[in-house]
C-alpha positions as CSV (number, residue, x, y, z in Angstrom):
1,X,66.5,-93.7,-21.1
2,X,66.5,-94.5,-24.8
3,X,67.2,-97.9,-26.2
4,X,68.6,-96.5,-29.5
5,X,71.9,-98.2,-29.0
6,X,70.5,-101.4,-27.4
7,X,72.8,-104.4,-28.2
8,X,75.6,-102.1,-29.3
9,X,79.0,-102.1,-27.6
10,X,81.3,-99.1,-27.7
11,X,84.9,-98.4,-26.5
12,X,85.4,-94.7,-25.7
13,X,89.0,-93.7,-24.9
14,X,89.8,-90.6,-22.9
15,X,86.4,-91.0,-21.2
16,X,87.4,-89.9,-17.8
17,X,86.8,-86.3,-18.6
18,X,85.8,-83.7,-21.2
19,X,84.6,-84.7,-24.6
20,X,85.1,-88.4,-23.9
21,X,83.1,-88.3,-20.8
22,X,80.2,-86.5,-22.6
23,X,80.3,-89.2,-25.4
24,X,80.2,-92.0,-22.9
25,X,77.3,-90.5,-20.9
26,X,75.4,-89.9,-24.1
27,X,75.8,-93.5,-25.3
28,X,74.8,-94.7,-21.8
29,X,71.6,-92.7,-22.0
30,X,70.8,-94.3,-25.3
31,X,71.3,-97.8,-24.1
32,X,74.8,-98.8,-25.2
33,X,77.2,-101.0,-23.4
34,X,80.4,-99.0,-22.9
35,X,84.0,-99.6,-22.0
36,X,85.2,-96.5,-20.2
37,X,89.0,-95.9,-20.7
38,X,91.3,-93.4,-19.1
39,X,94.3,-92.9,-16.9
40,X,92.7,-91.3,-13.8
41,X,91.0,-94.0,-11.6
42,X,89.1,-91.5,-9.5
43,X,87.7,-89.7,-12.6
44,X,86.8,-93.1,-14.2
45,X,84.9,-94.1,-11.1
46,X,83.0,-90.8,-11.2
47,X,82.1,-91.2,-14.9
48,X,81.1,-94.9,-14.3
49,X,78.7,-93.8,-11.5
50,X,77.1,-91.2,-13.8
51,X,76.8,-93.7,-16.6
52,X,75.1,-96.2,-14.3
53,X,72.7,-93.6,-13.1
54,X,71.7,-92.3,-16.5
55,X,71.2,-95.9,-17.8
56,X,68.6,-96.5,-15.1
57,X,71.0,-98.5,-12.8
58,X,72.3,-101.0,-15.3
59,X,75.8,-101.4,-13.9
60,X,76.3,-104.5,-16.0
61,X,76.5,-102.4,-19.1
62,X,79.8,-100.7,-18.2
63,X,83.3,-101.6,-17.5
64,X,86.3,-99.4,-16.8
65,X,89.8,-100.0,-18.1
66,X,92.6,-97.8,-16.7
67,X,95.9,-97.3,-18.5
68,X,98.1,-95.4,-20.9
69,X,97.2,-96.0,-24.6
70,X,100.8,-95.5,-25.5
71,X,101.5,-98.9,-23.9
72,X,100.8,-101.9,-26.1
73,X,99.5,-104.0,-23.2
74,X,96.9,-101.3,-22.4
75,X,95.6,-101.1,-25.9
76,X,95.2,-104.9,-26.0
77,X,93.7,-104.9,-22.5
78,X,91.0,-102.4,-23.6
79,X,89.9,-104.5,-26.5
80,X,90.3,-107.8,-24.7
81,X,88.3,-106.8,-21.6
82,X,85.6,-105.4,-23.8
83,X,85.2,-108.7,-25.7
84,X,85.4,-110.7,-22.5
85,X,82.7,-108.6,-20.8
86,X,80.3,-108.0,-23.8
87,X,81.2,-110.6,-26.5
88,X,81.5,-108.1,-29.3
89,X,82.6,-104.6,-30.4
90,X,80.5,-102.4,-32.6
91,X,81.9,-98.9,-32.1
92,X,85.4,-97.7,-31.5
93,X,85.7,-94.0,-30.5
94,X,89.3,-92.8,-30.3
95,X,89.1,-89.7,-28.3
96,X,92.1,-89.6,-26.1
97,X,94.7,-87.0,-27.0
98,X,97.2,-84.6,-25.7
99,X,98.3,-81.0,-26.4
100,X,101.7,-80.2,-25.0
101,X,103.0,-76.6,-24.5
102,X,106.2,-75.8,-26.4
103,X,105.4,-77.5,-29.7
104,X,106.8,-74.7,-31.8
105,X,109.6,-75.0,-34.4
106,X,111.9,-73.0,-32.1
107,X,111.1,-74.6,-28.7
108,X,110.0,-78.2,-29.4
109,X,112.1,-81.1,-28.1
110,X,112.1,-84.7,-29.3
111,X,110.3,-85.5,-26.1
112,X,107.4,-83.1,-26.8
113,X,107.2,-84.3,-30.4
114,X,107.2,-88.0,-29.4
115,X,104.6,-87.5,-26.6
116,X,102.2,-85.7,-29.0
117,X,102.6,-87.9,-32.0
118,X,102.7,-91.1,-30.0
119,X,99.4,-90.3,-28.1
120,X,97.5,-88.6,-30.9
121,X,98.6,-90.8,-33.9
122,X,100.5,-93.9,-33.1
123,X,98.3,-95.1,-30.2
124,X,95.2,-94.5,-32.3
125,X,96.6,-96.4,-35.2
126,X,97.5,-99.5,-33.2
127,X,94.3,-99.4,-31.1
128,X,92.4,-99.6,-34.4
129,X,94.6,-102.5,-35.5
130,X,93.8,-104.4,-32.3
131,X,90.1,-103.7,-32.6
132,X,89.8,-104.4,-36.3
133,X,89.1,-108.2,-36.2
134,X,86.1,-107.6,-33.9
135,X,84.8,-104.6,-35.9
136,X,84.9,-106.8,-39.0
137,X,82.6,-109.3,-37.3
138,X,79.9,-106.7,-36.5
139,X,80.5,-104.4,-39.5
140,X,81.1,-101.7,-37.0
141,X,82.5,-98.2,-37.2
142,X,85.4,-96.1,-36.1
143,X,85.2,-92.5,-35.0
144,X,88.2,-90.4,-34.3
145,X,87.9,-87.1,-32.4
146,X,90.3,-84.8,-34.2
147,X,90.3,-81.0,-34.3
148,X,89.4,-78.2,-36.6
149,X,93.2,-77.6,-36.5
150,X,93.6,-80.6,-38.8
151,X,93.1,-78.2,-41.7
152,X,93.9,-74.8,-40.1
153,X,97.3,-73.3,-39.2
154,X,97.8,-72.6,-35.5
155,X,100.6,-70.0,-34.9
156,X,103.0,-70.7,-33.3
157,X,102.3,-74.3,-32.5
158,X,103.1,-77.0,-35.1
159,X,103.1,-80.5,-33.6
160,X,99.6,-80.6,-32.3
161,X,97.9,-79.5,-35.6
162,X,100.2,-81.9,-37.6
163,X,99.1,-84.8,-35.3
164,X,95.5,-84.0,-35.9
165,X,96.0,-83.7,-39.7
166,X,97.6,-87.1,-39.6
167,X,94.6,-88.6,-37.8
168,X,92.3,-87.0,-40.5
169,X,94.2,-88.6,-43.4
170,X,94.5,-91.9,-41.5
171,X,90.7,-91.9,-41.4
172,X,90.5,-91.1,-45.1
173,X,92.7,-94.1,-45.9
174,X,90.9,-96.4,-43.5
175,X,87.5,-95.4,-44.8
176,X,88.5,-96.5,-48.3
177,X,90.3,-99.7,-47.2
178,X,87.8,-100.9,-44.6
179,X,84.6,-99.9,-46.5
180,X,84.5,-103.3,-48.4
181,X,84.4,-104.9,-44.9
182,X,81.3,-102.8,-44.0
183,X,83.2,-100.6,-41.6
184,X,82.6,-96.9,-41.6
185,X,85.3,-94.4,-40.5
186,X,84.8,-90.7,-39.7
187,X,86.1,-87.9,-37.6
188,X,84.5,-85.1,-35.6
189,X,86.6,-81.9,-35.4
190,X,85.9,-79.5,-32.5
191,X,87.2,-76.0,-32.3
192,X,88.2,-74.7,-28.8
193,X,86.2,-76.6,-26.2
194,X,87.0,-76.0,-22.5
195,X,88.4,-79.4,-21.4
196,X,91.3,-80.8,-19.3
197,X,93.5,-81.1,-22.4
198,X,93.9,-77.4,-22.4
199,X,94.6,-76.9,-18.8
200,X,98.4,-76.4,-19.3
201,X,97.6,-73.4,-21.6
202,X,94.6,-71.8,-20.2
203,X,96.0,-70.3,-17.0
204,X,98.1,-67.8,-18.9
205,X,96.9,-64.3,-19.9
206,X,98.1,-64.9,-23.4
207,X,95.9,-68.0,-23.6
208,X,92.9,-66.2,-22.1
209,X,93.3,-63.4,-24.7
210,X,93.5,-66.1,-27.5
211,X,90.4,-67.9,-26.3
212,X,88.5,-64.6,-26.3
213,X,89.7,-63.8,-29.8
214,X,88.7,-67.3,-31.0
215,X,85.2,-66.8,-29.7
216,X,84.8,-63.8,-32.0
217,X,86.2,-65.6,-35.0
218,X,83.1,-67.7,-35.7
219,X,80.1,-67.6,-38.0
220,X,77.9,-68.0,-35.0
221,X,79.1,-65.2,-32.6
222,X,76.9,-66.3,-29.7
223,X,77.9,-70.0,-29.9
224,X,79.5,-71.3,-26.8
225,X,81.0,-74.7,-27.6
226,X,80.6,-77.5,-25.2
227,X,81.7,-81.1,-24.9
228,X,78.1,-82.1,-25.1
229,X,77.8,-80.5,-28.6
230,X,80.7,-82.6,-29.8
231,X,79.2,-85.7,-28.2
232,X,76.0,-85.2,-30.1
233,X,77.9,-85.1,-33.4
234,X,79.8,-88.2,-32.5
235,X,76.8,-90.2,-31.4
236,X,75.0,-89.3,-34.7
237,X,77.9,-90.5,-36.8
238,X,78.3,-93.8,-35.0
239,X,74.5,-94.5,-35.1
240,X,72.5,-96.3,-37.7
241,X,71.2,-92.9,-38.9
242,X,74.6,-92.4,-40.5
243,X,74.9,-95.7,-42.4
244,X,75.7,-93.9,-45.6
245,X,78.4,-91.6,-44.1
246,X,82.1,-92.6,-44.2
247,X,85.4,-90.8,-44.8
248,X,83.8,-87.6,-43.6
249,X,85.1,-84.9,-41.2
250,X,82.4,-83.1,-39.3
251,X,83.4,-79.7,-37.8
252,X,81.7,-78.7,-34.6
253,X,83.1,-75.2,-34.5
254,X,80.4,-72.6,-34.8
255,X,81.8,-71.9,-38.3
256,X,85.4,-71.2,-37.0
257,X,86.9,-73.0,-40.0
258,X,85.7,-70.2,-42.3
259,X,88.0,-67.7,-40.6
260,X,91.5,-69.1,-41.4
261,X,94.6,-69.3,-39.3
262,X,94.6,-69.1,-35.6
263,X,97.2,-67.0,-33.9
264,X,98.2,-67.4,-30.3
265,X,101.0,-64.8,-30.4
């Protein structure tokens, strides 16, 4: 176990699976104290057990907070319980997100639009607002997990890419406005990574065909993206090795962004 993040406290949303889980475990390995946040209590318990194990048995370094980030009380609970347990907040990693089938201009409903934008944009904005007073005290940093689709067209979906573009520009604005407070703000943008967020899509033949096509549309044709790859980029950007980096958007995509629009049709 490393002590690289010794005395650092991080919140990781969506840490009950996928990219969030990989980020939380990587931080645990490196000595951070981490608030694990998610909606699935069984998965949170599994990730907590892993975090304790890789930390060398330091159960006191971790708490779990279960809830829906779309609820104001949940967001405040995450921040409040973190401060209560650890006394400070250095790193906020906004990773939780949703991708809802049917987010096309022809098929989308107000419910699909609201669920996507509320989870991917509104909840992130107001979680940052709640955390900000504590990040100002530590001159901490904010990392949002966005998507390579924040700057690429995805045919035929619209709402998910738009939500991720909003997160990207939100972080641009925050980087400028919070920089004088000593707070850094960045995003990491994965291409397709097999996680639970895509489970509603990936059982269809059309989705399988699209994923296989996407794997060929990269500069590194043998690259198999993983949640751990994304976690490595996140952990670098929230570390002291990146003290001069803010307002940046790091793609972890095997060069996918060079190949233009993505077409699922």
